[in-house]
C-alpha positions, 0 to 999 in steps of 0.5 A: 134331777140328775144332770150332766156337767155344768160346762155342757150345753146339752146339760144346761138346756135339759135343766132349762127345759125340765124347769120350764115344764115343771113351772107350766105345771105349777111346780117349783124346782128347788136348786137343791134338788139338782145334782150333777151326775156328769152323764155317767152311769157310775156317778149317778148310781152313787149319787142316787144311793146317797139320796135314797139312803138319806131321803125316803120321800123321793118318788121320782127322778129325772135324768138328763140322759139315759146312761145315768138312768140305767146306772140308777136302775141297777142301784135301785135293784141292789137296794131292793127299791121297787121301780116303778112301785116305790120310785119312778125313773125317767131318762132322756136321749133315747139310748139304744138300751131304752128301746 
């Protein structure tokens, strides 16, 4: 999961909701799997590039806003990683680009 700043109420609530959903499904979210993308496209893209280069077992990423998801979709294309073939991307907040 990529989230926004720790001091953002939206960020905290979205992490809380994501964890609650996973727990309902019997999945424990490891705190080491939560990264701060600051709700920014460029920061999320750089974090994702580092993650995908170092961990080949990632199959899905949830973003606490669509802006970060769009940044990562661009990065995946650059890295020649197929979405949704190799990895699923889910953003949150109904950015106009998501329509």
